[in-house]
C-alpha positions in Angstrom: -3.5 22.2 -29.8 -1.3 25.3 -29.7 1.7 25.3 -32.1 3.7 27.5 -29.8 4.6 26.4 -26.3 2.6 28.2 -23.5 5.0 29.9 -21.2 4.7 30.0 -17.4 6.9 30.8 -14.5 6.1 27.4 -12.9 4.6 24.1 -14.1 3.1 21.7 -11.5 2.4 18.1 -12.3 -0.4 16.5 -10.3 -3.6 18.1 -9.1 -3.8 16.3 -5.7 -3.5 17.8 -2.3 0.1 18.9 -2.6 -0.1 20.1 -6.2 -3.2 22.1 -5.6 -1.9 24.0 -2.5 1.5 24.5 -4.1 -0.2 26.0 -7.2 -2.4 28.2 -5.2 0.4 29.5 -3.0 2.8 30.1 -5.9 0.0 31.8 -7.9 -0.8 34.1 -5.0 2.9 35.1 -4.9 2.4 36.4 -8.4 3.9 33.5 -10.2 2.2 32.4 -13.5 1.3 28.8 -12.8 -0.1 26.0 -14.8 -1.3 22.9 -13.0 -1.2 19.8 -15.3 -2.9 16.5 -14.4 -3.5 13.4 -16.4 -6.9 13.0 -14.9 -10.2 14.6 -15.8 -10.9 16.1 -12.4 -8.6 17.3 -9.5 -8.4 16.0 -6.0 -9.8 12.5 -6.4 -7.9 11.1 -3.5 -9.1 14.0 -1.3 -12.7 13.1 -2.0 -12.4 9.5 -0.9 -10.3 10.2 2.2 -11.6 9.8 5.7 -14.7 7.9 4.5 -15.6 10.9 2.3 -15.0 13.5 5.1 -11.3 14.1 4.6 -9.1 13.7 7.6 -7.3 16.9 6.6 -4.7 17.1 9.4 -3.8 16.1 13.0 -3.6 18.2 16.1 -0.6 16.3 17.3 1.5 16.5 14.1 5.2 16.3 14.8 8.3 15.1 12.9 8.6 11.9 14.9 5.3 10.7 13.3 6.8 10.4 9.9 8.9 7.6 8.3 11.9 8.4 6.1 15.4 7.2 5.6 16.3 10.6 7.0 14.0 11.0 10.1 15.1 14.7 10.4 14.2 15.7 6.8 10.6 16.7 7.3 11.3 19.0 10.3 11.9 22.2 8.2 8.8 22.0 6.1 6.6 20.9 9.0 7.8 23.9 11.0 7.2 26.3 8.2 3.6 25.3 7.6 2.0 23.6 10.6 -1.3 21.9 11.2 -2.5 25.2 12.8 -1.8 27.1 9.6 -4.1 24.7 7.6 -6.7 24.8 10.4 -6.7 28.6 10.1 -7.4 28.2 6.4 -10.2 25.8 7.0 -11.8 28.2 9.5 -11.4 31.1 7.0 -13.7 29.2 4.7 -16.1 28.4 7.5 -15.8 24.7 7.0 -17.2 22.9 10.1 -15.0 20.1 11.4 -14.5 17.9 14.4 -11.8 15.9 16.2 -12.6 12.2 16.0 -9.8 10.4 17.9 -6.2 10.9 18.7 -6.2 14.5 17.2 -7.6 13.5 13.9 -9.6 16.4 12.3 -12.5 15.6 9.9 -14.9 17.7 8.0 -18.4 17.5 9.5 -19.9 17.0 6.1 -18.1 16.3 2.8 -14.5 16.2 1.7 -15.7 18.4 -1.2 -15.3 21.3 1.2 -11.5 20.8 1.3 -11.3 20.4 -2.4 -13.4 23.5 -3.0 -11.2 25.4 -0.6 -8.1 24.5 -2.6 -9.8 25.3 -5.9 -10.9 28.7 -4.6 -7.3 29.4 -3.5 -6.1 28.4 -7.0 -8.6 30.8 -8.5 -7.3 33.6 -6.3 -3.8 32.8 -7.7 -5.1 32.7 -11.3 -3.8 29.2 -11.7 -4.4 27.6 -15.1 -5.7 24.1 -14.6 -4.9 21.7 -17.5 -6.8 18.4 -17.1 -6.3 15.4 -19.4 -2.6 16.2 -19.7 -1.6 12.6 -20.3 1.4 11.3 -22.2 3.6 13.8 -20.5 7.2 14.1 -21.7 9.6 16.4 -19.8 12.8 17.9 -21.3 15.3 20.2 -19.6 16.5 23.2 -21.4 18.9 26.1 -20.6 15.9 28.3 -19.7 14.1 25.7 -17.6 11.8 22.9 -18.6 9.8 22.0 -21.7 6.8 19.7 -21.4 5.0 17.9 -24.2 1.6 16.3 -23.5 -1.8 15.6 -24.9 -2.8 19.2 -24.2 0.1 20.8 -26.0 3.5 22.1 -25.1 4.4 24.2 -22.0 7.7 25.8 -20.8 8.7 27.2 -17.5 11.6 28.2 -15.3 10.7 25.7 -12.6 8.9 22.3 -12.4 7.2 20.9 -9.4 6.4 17.1 -9.3 3.4 16.3 -7.2 2.3 13.1 -8.9 1.9 11.0 -5.7 2.8 7.4 -5.2 1.5 4.0 -6.3 -1.3 3.6 -3.9 -4.9 3.3 -5.1 -4.2 2.7 -8.8 -7.9 2.9 -9.7 -7.6 6.7 -9.0 -4.8 7.0 -11.6 -1.7 6.3 -9.5 1.4 5.7 -11.6 5.2 5.5 -11.3 5.6 8.8 -13.3 7.2 10.8 -10.5 9.8 8.0 -9.8 10.5 7.6 -13.5 11.1 11.3 -13.9 13.4 11.4 -10.9 15.4 8.5 -12.4 15.6 10.3 -15.7 17.3 13.2 -14.0 19.6 11.0 -11.9 17.9 11.3 -8.5 18.0 8.2 -6.3 14.9 6.4 -5.2 14.1 4.6 -1.9 12.3 1.5 -3.1 8.5 2.2 -2.9 6.3 -0.1 -0.9 2.6 -0.2 0.2 2.0 1.5 3.6 -1.0 1.8 5.9 -2.2 -1.4 4.4 -3.9 -4.6 5.7 -2.0 -7.9 6.1 -2.7 -11.3 4.5 -2.5 -14.4 6.7 -1.9 -17.8 5.2 -0.7 -21.3 6.1 -0.8 -22.2 9.8 -2.3 -18.7 10.6 -5.1 -18.9 8.1 -7.6 -20.2 10.7 -7.5 -16.7 12.2 -9.6 -15.5 9.2 -12.5 -17.5 10.7 -12.8 -14.7 13.2 -13.6 -12.2 10.4 -15.4 -9.2 11.8 -13.9 -9.4 15.3 -12.3 -6.2 16.5 -10.3 -5.6 19.7 -8.0 -3.0 21.2 -4.4 -4.2 21.0 -0.9 -2.9 21.0 0.8 -3.6 17.6 4.6 -3.5 17.3 7.5 -5.0 15.3 10.5 -6.5 16.9 13.5 -4.2 17.1 15.8 -2.4 19.4 18.1 0.6 19.6 17.6 4.3 19.0 15.5 3.8 15.9 13.2 1.1 17.3 9.8 1.6 15.6 6.9 2.8 17.7 4.1 0.6 18.9 0.4 1.5 18.4 -2.5 1.0 20.8 -5.5 1.0 18.6 -8.2 -1.4 17.2 -7.2 -4.5 15.3 -9.8 -6.0 12.9 -9.7 -9.6 11.7 -10.8 -9.9 8.1 -11.6 -12.7 5.7 -8.0 -12.3 4.3 -6.0 -11.5 7.5 -5.6 -8.4 9.7 -6.7 -4.8 9.4 -7.9 -1.9 11.6 -5.9 1.2 12.7 -3.3 -0.7 14.8 -2.5 -3.0 11.8 -2.4 -0.2 9.2 -0.1 1.8 11.4 2.4 -1.0 12.1 2.3 -2.1 8.4 4.4 1.0 7.5 7.2 -0.4 9.6 6.9 -4.0 8.7 9.4 -5.7 6.4 8.4 -8.8 4.3 9.5 -12.1 6.0 9.4 -10.6 9.5 6.8 -10.9 12.3 4.6 -8.4 14.0 3.7 -8.7 17.7 0.3 -8.1 19.3 -0.3 -7.4 22.9 -3.9 -8.5 23.5 -4.1 -6.6 26.9 -2.6 -3.2 26.2 -4.5 -1.5 29.0 -3.0 -3.8 31.6 0.2 -2.8 33.4 3.1 -5.1 32.5 3.2 -6.4 36.0 -0.5 -7.2 36.0 -1.7 -10.6 34.7 -4.5 -11.6 32.3 -4.5 -15.0 34.0 -4.9 -14.1 37.6 -8.1 -16.2 37.9 -6.2 -19.2 36.6 -3.3 -18.6 38.9 -5.4 -18.2 42.0 -8.3 -20.5 41.2 -9.0 -23.6 39.1 -6.4 -24.3 36.5 -8.3 -25.6 33.5 -9.4 -24.5 30.0 -12.8 -23.2 31.3 -11.2 -20.8 33.7 -8.6 -19.7 31.1 -11.4 -19.0 28.6 -13.4 -17.0 31.1 -10.2 -15.0 32.1 -9.7 -14.0 28.5 -13.4 -13.2 28.0 -13.0 -10.6 30.8 -10.7 -8.6 28.6 -11.5 -9.6 25.0 -14.5 -10.2 22.7 -15.9 -13.7 23.2 -14.9 -15.2 19.8 -11.4 -13.9 20.1 -11.1 -15.0 23.8 -12.3 -18.5 22.9 -9.8 -18.8 20.0 -6.9 -17.7 22.1 -7.9 -20.0 25.0 -7.5 -22.9 22.6 -4.4 -21.6 20.7 -2.5 -20.5 23.8 -3.5 -23.3 26.2 -0.5 -24.4 28.2 0.7 -28.0 27.9 0.6 -28.1 31.7 -0.9 -25.9 34.4 2.3 -25.1 36.2 3.3 -21.6 37.2 6.0 -21.6 34.6 3.7 -22.8 31.9 1.1 -20.1 32.7 3.8 -17.4 32.8 4.8 -18.5 29.3 1.2 -18.3 28.2 0.9 -14.8 29.6 4.0 -13.7 27.7 2.6 -15.2 24.5 -0.6 -13.3 24.9 1.3 -10.0 25.4 3.6 -10.7 22.5 1.6 -12.8 20.1 3.6 -13.2 16.8 1.9 -13.0 13.4 3.9 -13.8 10.3 2.1 -12.0 7.4 2.3 -13.7 4.1 2.1 -10.3 2.6 -0.1 -7.2 2.3 -3.1 -6.3 0.2 -0.7 -4.2 -1.9 -1.2 -0.8 -3.5 -4.8 -1.5 -4.2 -5.7 -1.2 -0.5 -2.7 0.8 0.7 -3.6 4.3 1.8 -0.2 5.7 0.9 3.2 4.7 -0.6 6.3 4.6 1.6 9.7 5.2 0.1 10.1 7.5 -3.0 12.5 10.2 -3.9 15.5 9.9 -1.6 15.5 13.0 0.6 19.3 13.1 0.4 18.8 14.5 -3.1 16.5 17.3 -1.9 16.9 20.5 0.0 14.9 20.1 3.2 13.8 23.7 3.3 12.6 24.0 -0.3 12.2 20.4 -1.6 14.3 21.4 -4.6 16.7 19.0 -6.2 20.3 19.6 -5.1 21.5 18.7 -8.6 18.8 20.0 -11.0 18.0 23.7 -10.2 14.3 24.5 -10.6 13.1 20.9 -10.1 11.0 20.2 -7.0 9.3 17.1 -5.6 6.6 17.4 -3.0 4.0 15.2 -1.2 3.7 11.5 -1.4 6.3 11.0 -4.2 9.0 11.9 -1.6 10.4 9.5 0.9 8.3 10.9 3.8 5.4 8.9 5.0 3.1 9.9 7.9 1.1 7.9 10.4 -2.5 7.1 9.9 -4.8 10.0 10.9 -4.2 13.2 8.8 -0.4 13.2 8.9 0.0 12.5 5.2 -2.2 15.4 4.3 -0.2 17.6 6.6 3.0 16.6 4.8 1.2 17.5 1.5 0.4 21.0 2.8 3.8 21.5 4.4 5.9 20.3 1.5 3.7 22.2 -1.0 4.2 25.5 0.9 7.9 25.0 1.3 8.3 24.6 -2.5 5.9 27.3 -3.4 7.7 29.9 -1.2 11.0 29.0 -3.1 9.5 29.4 -6.6 
């Protein structure tokens, strides 16, 4: 361990997606950069993402696909470094990739290709990577920042916090970024698990008997007004604990504990069309209802709904009520699978405390927060990686 602090222009905490690209970009701008991480190896979340193929961005990336207390905050960074900039970098390294669905871009082979790209870019910038830098303590001095950690002492003019959120603790996720922000007086939007499965309990627990059933649905949360959350038409998967699948993960980011979500089991049908036309025009009984639902849904799901949604009478009014329930079926989650299964953490450093163009603290010059630790959370499908790339570049260009 060195007795004298090692001096750098910039210290970056966290060797994930945002930290790596920020370090590389700053280094290539002739800044002397040290990248400190409490883990042994960098980019662990990158390597498990997208089933090991890394969904590195989305062709349809736009500011309205991100959640934040300030829905306009992400606009500047996303405009500065777009999905097309990162795609150009991927092509520069001849990494084969493909579009899966809804604009999601994946490596053809391994997520290691993206990590190796970032490490190569860091090497070009002569970034010094410091692994096993645990037990970090940060102090502010007149000349900048002084860090004490297991790997020694470091000083710099500026400090970038890219330590991520609380999701997937087995990969080393901690509250360090939030704790540091509080130490320096920055406000925090309460963190919560996002892009996470739901747990069903009580009267809704029988749904888990359909474990393994998947269907295309429209998922939404009740609301109105200008900031009504979007709805998502994607697959829902019933699990042994509750609900999952892309539609559920997407809507989970907008869900608040104690409230309901709504499922439309026939999202491809026009609103004026009816799931129950055969019942309305033919025999009005459970058998016809069940067959009507089987025409649109997997058999096990159709049979379950035929029983759960069966009208008390077979009048037009009762059938109309059944139709409405099938197009707005309420679930009341008992909770989520928490940070263990959450793909990202919503909430974080309040954007009101940060400069939208640079991600620098408005009150602590030289202190930056980027990536997941900030209160900007993207949809499922590469959006959170794009926020990592965009916020990292915005900060790096200001260092």
